[in-house]
Every structure is written in C-alpha cells, then in structure tokens.
C-alpha positions as a Markdown table, in Angstrom:
| # | Residue | x | y | z |
|---|---|---|---|---|
| 1 | Met | 145.8 | 170.5 | -52.4 |
| 2 | Asn | 149.4 | 171.3 | -51.4 |
| 3 | Val | 149.3 | 170.0 | -47.8 |
| 4 | His | 152.8 | 171.0 | -46.8 |
| 5 | Gly | 152.6 | 173.6 | -44.0 |
| 6 | Gln | 148.9 | 173.1 | -43.5 |
| 7 | Thr | 147.9 | 172.1 | -40.0 |
| 8 | Val | 145.2 | 169.7 | -38.9 |
| 9 | Leu | 144.2 | 169.5 | -35.2 |
| 10 | Val | 143.5 | 165.9 | -34.2 |
| 11 | Thr | 141.4 | 165.0 | -31.2 |
| 12 | Gly | 141.8 | 161.5 | -29.7 |
| 13 | Ala | 145.4 | 161.2 | -31.2 |
| 14 | Thr | 146.5 | 159.1 | -28.3 |
| 15 | Gly | 143.7 | 156.6 | -29.0 |
| 16 | Asn | 142.9 | 154.3 | -31.9 |
| 17 | Gln | 141.1 | 156.3 | -34.6 |
| 18 | Gly | 142.8 | 159.6 | -33.7 |
| 19 | Gly | 146.2 | 157.9 | -33.7 |
| 20 | Ala | 145.6 | 156.2 | -37.1 |
| 21 | Thr | 144.6 | 159.6 | -38.5 |
| 22 | Ala | 147.6 | 161.3 | -37.1 |
| 23 | Arg | 149.9 | 158.7 | -38.7 |
| 24 | His | 148.3 | 159.0 | -42.1 |
| 25 | Leu | 148.3 | 162.8 | -42.0 |
| 26 | Leu | 152.0 | 162.9 | -41.1 |
| 27 | Ala | 152.8 | 160.4 | -43.9 |
| 28 | Asp | 150.9 | 162.7 | -46.3 |
| 29 | Gly | 152.9 | 165.8 | -45.4 |
| 30 | Trp | 150.5 | 167.6 | -43.1 |
| 31 | His | 151.5 | 169.4 | -39.9 |
| 32 | Val | 149.7 | 167.5 | -37.2 |
| 33 | Arg | 148.7 | 169.1 | -33.9 |
| 34 | Ala | 147.2 | 166.9 | -31.2 |
| 35 | Leu | 144.9 | 167.9 | -28.4 |
| 36 | Val | 146.0 | 166.0 | -25.3 |
| 37 | Arg | 144.9 | 166.2 | -21.7 |
| 38 | Asp | 148.4 | 165.2 | -20.5 |
| 39 | Asp | 151.5 | 165.7 | -22.6 |
| 40 | Thr | 153.7 | 163.6 | -20.3 |
| 41 | Thr | 152.1 | 160.2 | -21.0 |
| 42 | Arg | 153.9 | 157.6 | -23.0 |
| 43 | Ala | 151.4 | 157.9 | -25.8 |
| 44 | Ala | 151.8 | 161.6 | -26.0 |
| 45 | Ala | 155.6 | 161.3 | -26.0 |
| 46 | Ala | 155.3 | 158.8 | -28.9 |
| 47 | Leu | 153.3 | 161.4 | -30.9 |
| 48 | Ala | 155.8 | 164.1 | -30.2 |
| 49 | Ala | 158.7 | 161.8 | -31.3 |
| 50 | Ala | 156.8 | 161.2 | -34.6 |
| 51 | Gly | 156.7 | 164.9 | -35.2 |
| 52 | Val | 153.3 | 165.8 | -33.8 |
| 53 | Glu | 152.8 | 169.2 | -32.1 |
| 54 | Leu | 151.2 | 168.6 | -28.7 |
| 55 | Val | 148.7 | 171.1 | -27.3 |
| 56 | Arg | 147.1 | 170.6 | -23.9 |
| 57 | Gly | 143.3 | 170.8 | -23.7 |
| 58 | Asp | 140.2 | 168.9 | -22.8 |
| 59 | Leu | 137.1 | 168.0 | -24.8 |
| 60 | Asp | 135.0 | 169.2 | -21.8 |
| 61 | Asp | 136.7 | 172.6 | -22.0 |
| 62 | Pro | 135.5 | 174.5 | -25.1 |
| 63 | Ala | 138.0 | 177.3 | -24.7 |
| 64 | Ser | 140.9 | 175.0 | -24.7 |
| 65 | Ile | 139.7 | 173.3 | -28.0 |
| 66 | Glu | 139.2 | 176.7 | -29.6 |
| 67 | Ala | 142.7 | 177.9 | -28.6 |
| 68 | Ala | 144.2 | 174.7 | -30.0 |
| 69 | Ala | 142.3 | 175.0 | -33.2 |
| 70 | Arg | 143.4 | 178.6 | -33.9 |
| 71 | Gly | 145.4 | 178.8 | -37.1 |
| 72 | Ala | 144.6 | 175.3 | -38.2 |
| 73 | Tyr | 143.2 | 174.4 | -41.6 |
| 74 | Gly | 141.4 | 171.2 | -40.5 |
| 75 | Leu | 140.1 | 169.5 | -37.4 |
| 76 | Tyr | 139.6 | 165.8 | -36.9 |
| 77 | Ser | 136.9 | 165.1 | -34.3 |
| 78 | Val | 136.4 | 161.7 | -32.6 |
| 79 | Gln | 134.9 | 160.9 | -29.1 |
| 80 | Ser | 134.7 | 157.7 | -27.2 |
| 81 | Ala | 131.4 | 156.5 | -26.0 |
| 82 | Asn | 131.0 | 158.2 | -22.6 |
| 83 | Pro | 128.3 | 160.1 | -20.6 |
| 84 | Asn | 129.7 | 163.4 | -22.0 |
| 85 | Glu | 130.0 | 162.3 | -25.6 |
| 86 | Ile | 127.3 | 164.6 | -27.0 |
| 87 | Val | 128.6 | 167.7 | -25.1 |
| 88 | Gln | 132.2 | 166.9 | -26.2 |
| 89 | Gly | 131.3 | 166.4 | -29.8 |
| 90 | Lys | 129.3 | 169.7 | -29.9 |
| 91 | Asn | 132.2 | 171.4 | -28.1 |
| 92 | Val | 134.6 | 170.4 | -30.9 |
| 93 | Ala | 132.1 | 171.5 | -33.6 |
| 94 | Asp | 131.6 | 174.9 | -31.9 |
| 95 | Ala | 135.4 | 175.3 | -31.6 |
| 96 | Ala | 135.8 | 174.6 | -35.3 |
| 97 | Lys | 133.2 | 177.2 | -36.1 |
| 98 | Ala | 134.8 | 179.8 | -33.8 |
| 99 | Ala | 138.3 | 179.2 | -35.1 |
| 100 | Asn | 137.2 | 179.4 | -38.7 |
| 101 | Ile | 138.3 | 175.8 | -39.4 |
| 102 | Arg | 138.0 | 175.2 | -43.2 |
| 103 | His | 137.4 | 171.5 | -42.9 |
| 104 | Leu | 136.0 | 169.6 | -40.0 |
| 105 | Val | 136.0 | 165.8 | -40.3 |
| 106 | Tyr | 133.8 | 164.1 | -37.7 |
| 107 | Ser | 134.0 | 160.3 | -37.0 |
| 108 | Ser | 130.5 | 159.1 | -36.4 |
| 109 | Val | 129.4 | 155.5 | -36.7 |
| 110 | Gly | 128.2 | 153.2 | -39.5 |
| 111 | Gly | 124.5 | 153.1 | -40.2 |
| 112 | Val | 123.7 | 155.9 | -37.8 |
| 113 | Glu | 120.7 | 157.1 | -39.9 |
| 114 | Ser | 119.1 | 153.7 | -39.9 |
| 115 | Gln | 119.9 | 153.1 | -36.2 |
| 116 | Asn | 118.6 | 156.5 | -35.1 |
| 117 | Arg | 115.4 | 156.1 | -37.1 |
| 118 | Phe | 114.9 | 152.6 | -35.4 |
| 119 | Tyr | 115.6 | 154.0 | -32.0 |
| 120 | Val | 113.2 | 156.9 | -32.3 |
| 121 | Glu | 110.5 | 154.6 | -33.7 |
| 122 | His | 110.9 | 152.4 | -30.6 |
| 123 | Gly | 110.9 | 155.3 | -28.1 |
| 124 | Trp | 114.6 | 154.8 | -27.2 |
| 125 | Gly | 115.7 | 158.4 | -27.9 |
| 126 | Ser | 118.2 | 159.7 | -30.4 |
| 127 | Ile | 121.7 | 158.3 | -31.0 |
| 128 | Asp | 124.5 | 160.4 | -29.5 |
| 129 | Lys | 126.5 | 160.5 | -32.7 |
| 130 | Trp | 123.4 | 161.4 | -34.7 |
| 131 | Gln | 122.8 | 164.4 | -32.4 |
| 132 | Ile | 126.4 | 165.5 | -32.9 |
| 133 | Glu | 126.0 | 165.2 | -36.7 |
| 134 | Gln | 122.9 | 167.3 | -36.6 |
| 135 | His | 124.7 | 170.0 | -34.6 |
| 136 | Ile | 127.5 | 170.1 | -37.1 |
| 137 | Arg | 124.9 | 170.6 | -39.9 |
| 138 | Asp | 123.0 | 173.2 | -37.9 |
| 139 | Leu | 126.3 | 175.2 | -37.4 |
| 140 | Gly | 127.0 | 175.2 | -41.1 |
| 141 | Val | 130.7 | 174.6 | -40.5 |
| 142 | Pro | 132.5 | 173.1 | -43.6 |
| 143 | Ala | 132.5 | 169.4 | -42.7 |
| 144 | Thr | 132.7 | 165.8 | -43.8 |
| 145 | Ile | 131.1 | 163.1 | -41.7 |
| 146 | Leu | 132.8 | 159.7 | -41.8 |
| 147 | Arg | 130.8 | 156.7 | -40.6 |
| 148 | Pro | 133.1 | 153.8 | -39.9 |
| 149 | Ala | 131.7 | 150.3 | -39.7 |
| 150 | Gly | 132.3 | 147.9 | -36.8 |
| 151 | Phe | 136.0 | 147.5 | -36.1 |
| 152 | Met | 137.8 | 144.3 | -37.2 |
| 153 | Glu | 139.9 | 144.6 | -34.0 |
| 154 | Asp | 136.8 | 143.8 | -31.9 |
| 155 | Phe | 136.7 | 140.3 | -33.2 |
| 156 | Val | 140.0 | 139.3 | -31.5 |
| 157 | Ser | 139.3 | 141.4 | -28.4 |
| 158 | Pro | 138.3 | 139.5 | -25.2 |
| 159 | Ala | 136.5 | 142.7 | -24.1 |
| 160 | Arg | 134.2 | 142.5 | -27.1 |
| 161 | Phe | 133.5 | 139.4 | -29.2 |
| 162 | Phe | 136.2 | 136.8 | -28.4 |
| 163 | Gln | 136.2 | 134.9 | -25.2 |
| 164 | Asn | 137.2 | 131.3 | -24.2 |
| 165 | Ser | 138.7 | 130.7 | -27.6 |
| 166 | Ser | 135.4 | 131.3 | -29.3 |
| 167 | Leu | 133.8 | 134.0 | -31.4 |
| 168 | Asn | 130.7 | 135.1 | -29.4 |
| 169 | Val | 128.3 | 137.5 | -31.2 |
| 170 | Pro | 124.8 | 138.7 | -30.6 |
| 171 | Trp | 123.5 | 138.6 | -34.1 |
| 172 | Arg | 122.0 | 136.0 | -36.4 |
| 173 | Asp | 124.2 | 133.9 | -38.7 |
| 174 | Gly | 122.6 | 135.3 | -41.8 |
| 175 | Leu | 123.4 | 139.0 | -41.0 |
| 176 | Val | 126.1 | 140.5 | -43.2 |
| 177 | Met | 128.1 | 142.6 | -40.8 |
| 178 | Gln | 130.0 | 145.6 | -42.0 |
| 179 | Leu | 133.7 | 145.7 | -40.9 |
| 180 | Ile | 136.6 | 148.1 | -41.1 |
| 181 | Ala | 140.2 | 148.1 | -39.8 |
| 182 | Ile | 141.0 | 151.0 | -37.5 |
| 183 | Glu | 144.0 | 151.9 | -39.6 |
| 184 | Asp | 141.8 | 152.4 | -42.6 |
| 185 | Thr | 139.6 | 154.9 | -40.7 |
| 186 | Gly | 142.8 | 157.0 | -40.5 |
| 187 | Ala | 143.5 | 156.5 | -44.1 |
| 188 | Phe | 140.0 | 157.7 | -45.1 |
| 189 | Ala | 140.3 | 160.7 | -42.8 |
| 190 | Ala | 143.6 | 161.7 | -44.5 |
| 191 | Leu | 142.0 | 161.2 | -48.0 |
| 192 | Thr | 139.1 | 163.4 | -46.9 |
| 193 | Phe | 141.3 | 166.3 | -45.9 |
| 194 | Ala | 143.4 | 166.0 | -49.0 |
| 195 | Asp | 140.4 | 166.2 | -51.4 |
| 196 | Pro | 137.9 | 168.7 | -50.0 |
| 197 | Asp | 136.2 | 169.1 | -53.3 |
| 198 | Ala | 135.2 | 165.5 | -53.3 |
| 199 | Tyr | 134.3 | 165.2 | -49.6 |
| 200 | Leu | 133.1 | 168.5 | -48.1 |
| 201 | Gly | 129.4 | 168.4 | -47.3 |
| 202 | Arg | 129.1 | 164.7 | -47.5 |
| 203 | Ala | 128.4 | 161.8 | -45.0 |
| 204 | Val | 130.4 | 158.7 | -46.1 |
| 205 | Glu | 129.9 | 155.2 | -44.9 |
| 206 | Ile | 133.4 | 153.5 | -44.7 |
| 207 | Thr | 133.6 | 149.7 | -44.7 |
| 208 | Gly | 136.4 | 147.3 | -45.6 |
| 209 | Asp | 134.5 | 144.0 | -45.7 |
| 210 | Arg | 131.0 | 142.5 | -45.5 |
| 211 | Leu | 130.8 | 139.1 | -43.7 |
| 212 | Thr | 128.5 | 136.9 | -41.8 |
| 213 | Ala | 129.5 | 135.5 | -38.4 |
| 214 | Pro | 130.2 | 132.1 | -39.8 |
| 215 | Glu | 132.4 | 133.7 | -42.5 |
| 216 | Ile | 134.2 | 135.7 | -39.8 |
| 217 | Ala | 134.8 | 132.5 | -37.8 |
| 218 | Ala | 136.0 | 130.7 | -40.9 |
| 219 | Ala | 138.5 | 133.4 | -41.7 |
| 220 | Met | 139.8 | 133.3 | -38.2 |
| 221 | Ser | 140.1 | 129.5 | -38.3 |
| 222 | Ala | 142.1 | 129.8 | -41.5 |
| 223 | Ala | 144.4 | 132.4 | -40.1 |
| 224 | Ala | 144.9 | 130.5 | -36.8 |
| 225 | Gly | 145.4 | 127.1 | -38.4 |
| 226 | Arg | 142.8 | 125.6 | -36.1 |
| 227 | Pro | 139.0 | 125.7 | -35.8 |
| 228 | Val | 137.6 | 128.8 | -34.1 |
| 229 | Ala | 134.0 | 128.1 | -32.9 |
| 230 | His | 131.4 | 130.7 | -32.9 |
| 231 | Thr | 128.2 | 131.0 | -30.9 |
| 232 | Arg | 125.3 | 133.5 | -30.7 |
| 233 | Val | 124.8 | 135.3 | -27.4 |
| 234 | Pro | 121.0 | 135.4 | -26.9 |
| 235 | Leu | 119.5 | 138.9 | -27.1 |
| 236 | Asp | 117.5 | 138.0 | -24.0 |
| 237 | Val | 120.7 | 137.8 | -22.0 |
| 238 | Leu | 121.8 | 141.2 | -23.3 |
| 239 | Trp | 118.5 | 142.8 | -22.4 |
| 240 | Glu | 118.9 | 141.5 | -18.9 |
| 241 | His | 122.5 | 142.5 | -18.4 |
| 242 | Ala | 123.4 | 145.1 | -21.0 |
| 243 | Pro | 120.2 | 146.8 | -22.3 |
| 244 | Glu | 122.0 | 149.5 | -24.2 |
| 245 | Val | 124.0 | 146.9 | -26.1 |
| 246 | Ala | 120.9 | 144.9 | -26.6 |
| 247 | Lys | 119.3 | 147.9 | -28.3 |
| 248 | Val | 122.2 | 148.1 | -30.8 |
| 249 | Phe | 121.9 | 144.4 | -31.8 |
| 250 | Thr | 118.1 | 144.4 | -31.9 |
| 251 | Trp | 118.4 | 147.2 | -34.5 |
| 252 | Ala | 121.1 | 145.2 | -36.3 |
| 253 | Asp | 119.0 | 142.0 | -36.4 |
| 254 | Glu | 115.9 | 143.9 | -37.7 |
| 255 | Ser | 117.1 | 146.9 | -39.7 |
| 256 | Tyr | 120.8 | 146.8 | -40.4 |
| 257 | Tyr | 122.5 | 148.7 | -43.3 |
| 258 | Asp | 124.8 | 147.8 | -46.1 |
| 259 | Thr | 127.6 | 149.5 | -48.1 |
| 260 | Asp | 129.0 | 149.2 | -51.6 |
| 261 | Leu | 132.7 | 148.4 | -51.4 |
| 262 | Ala | 133.6 | 149.3 | -55.0 |
| 263 | Pro | 133.8 | 153.1 | -54.6 |
| 264 | Leu | 135.6 | 152.7 | -51.3 |
| 265 | His | 138.3 | 150.5 | -53.0 |
| 266 | Ala | 138.5 | 153.1 | -55.8 |
| 267 | Ser | 139.2 | 155.8 | -53.3 |
| 268 | His | 141.6 | 153.8 | -51.1 |
| 269 | Ala | 143.3 | 151.0 | -53.0 |
| 270 | Gly | 144.9 | 149.6 | -49.8 |
| 271 | Leu | 141.5 | 149.1 | -48.1 |
| 272 | Leu | 141.8 | 145.9 | -46.0 |
| 273 | Gly | 139.4 | 143.0 | -46.1 |
| 274 | Phe | 139.1 | 140.9 | -43.0 |
| 275 | Pro | 141.4 | 138.0 | -44.1 |
| 276 | Ala | 144.1 | 140.6 | -45.1 |
| 277 | Trp | 143.7 | 142.4 | -41.8 |
| 278 | Leu | 144.1 | 139.1 | -40.0 |
| 279 | Ser | 147.3 | 138.4 | -42.0 |
| 280 | Arg | 148.7 | 141.8 | -41.3 |
| 281 | Thr | 147.6 | 142.5 | -37.7 |
| 282 | Gly | 145.0 | 140.3 | -36.2 |
| 283 | Thr | 146.4 | 136.7 | -36.3 |
| 284 | Glu | 149.0 | 137.3 | -33.6 |
| 285 | Lys | 146.4 | 138.7 | -31.2 |
| 286 | Leu | 144.1 | 135.8 | -32.1 |
| 287 | Val | 146.6 | 133.0 | -31.6 |
| 288 | Ala | 147.7 | 134.5 | -28.3 |
| 289 | Gln | 144.3 | 133.8 | -26.9 |
| 290 | Leu | 143.8 | 130.2 | -28.3 |
C-alpha cells in the first residue's frame, strides 16, 4: 500500500501504546491524526511538533470520535483499564463504522480468549476487552485485533512488579510468562495498517519473549551487574487486598496461554527479547531503583 497521504486516527496517542503507534506510523509515511482531550498539554505539544495533527475529542463522546475519524483511512483504538473501558471501546468501534473507516486496529490483551473462558467458567463475568472485541465483530467493521502480551516495562516499575530492589510477582516459578516491549506494540500496529491483506479479519497475539520469573530476574541481574532477588506474592494476599488482580493471576497459574515467536520475528525482524529491551531501555530504570 502507498501510505503517503493516507490518514490514521490514533486514540491514546499521548499514552504509551498510542504514542508508540503514532511514532511508527509517522516513520512509515502515514499522516497521523491524534484524538486528544486537551491539545495544550506537554504530551500533545510533543505530538504536534513531531508532525501529528491534533483533534480534540473524548472517548466518552461518540460524536467527537466520529468527527475526528471522518476522512481517515484507519483508526487505532486503545483504552486504559477504567470503569468506562467497555463503553469507550464500543464508542470507537461505532465511530469507525459510522465514518466508513477501512481498517480499525484494536489493541486488546494477550490470551483474552483463554482468560475470558476461565472467568465465565468461574462465574466472574466476561473480560472487558473481550466484550469490545465481540462488539467489533458484531459491527462487521473491517478490523484487526492485536493482543499484546504483558509489558516488559512493568518489570522495572515500582507500581507493578519491582519494589524494594526485588522482582515481586504473583505467579509460580515454572510459568512461562509472555512479554512484549511497548515500542513493539506500535511497530506491529504500523505493520498491520501497511499490510491489510495479511491482517484484516485476524486476531493476532503479539509477544517478544517467553520467560519464567527466575529467568526474568536472571536477565535483570545480568543487566544491572548485581543480583536481583525475586519473590512470589501469595495469591491469598491478592485475594484479600486486590481481588480483581487475583483473578488475573489465578487464571495465569491455572490456564495461561502461549505464543509461537517465529512468525512474529518473521513479520518484525526488530522484535525485542527481554535482555535486548533491558539493554536498550530498561537497565537505566532498573539501576535507578537499586
């Protein structure tokens, strides 16, 4: 496809996945339009300076999304986990349909089919992102669903798995965890828009590495040049203090999923494994906390 002059509307462009997608689309020659709630923020100004067209709108306002999508070829949809996630995801899909978008790319979550099946079997309801996927399918809008694995960035984040100079995770040592760098989610989104014949109508698991918790800790130790301990957070503690998180890792311990990395590397030769991501991005963040 000749992408020059084609427009893709990106939601979440001031955030992590949307920002990575905007960068890769710009590098590939697309015209990028970003839906932003406030075009005066530093993040929005950085997008504009990079050549992104800013359009004000809100994921809770379907009319604003549709207006922003008019005339665009594609639409990249990502929502953060929040109480309105399902509504927002459906709003974007509805806007894509109304604006005659030719390629909607929705960022879901890795293993969502397995997770949703497990949740339903346990009487916990349906996963938000699975409901959005189903809505997209029901609409019949031309779409690709990308399902990114757990983010490598979470393993050096004190808000997630790294506290007190230790890797603290709520899954067993033998579980092979699926990981991807956020930057690679943007790379796959750009690849998807550039090759609709290969991706339209598909749901694609995207993973950059497959590692156990001890292997993750060993890679972090090698990168930091000093031992990084790792411990397992008991699921009982999560059930008491964070039951929604406990559900996720109960599923992971009992019924997790796996991916084949070979076709992903064939599609994206620059796909980062965890040690390479640490070398490029993560070590500085890791060392700053040791």
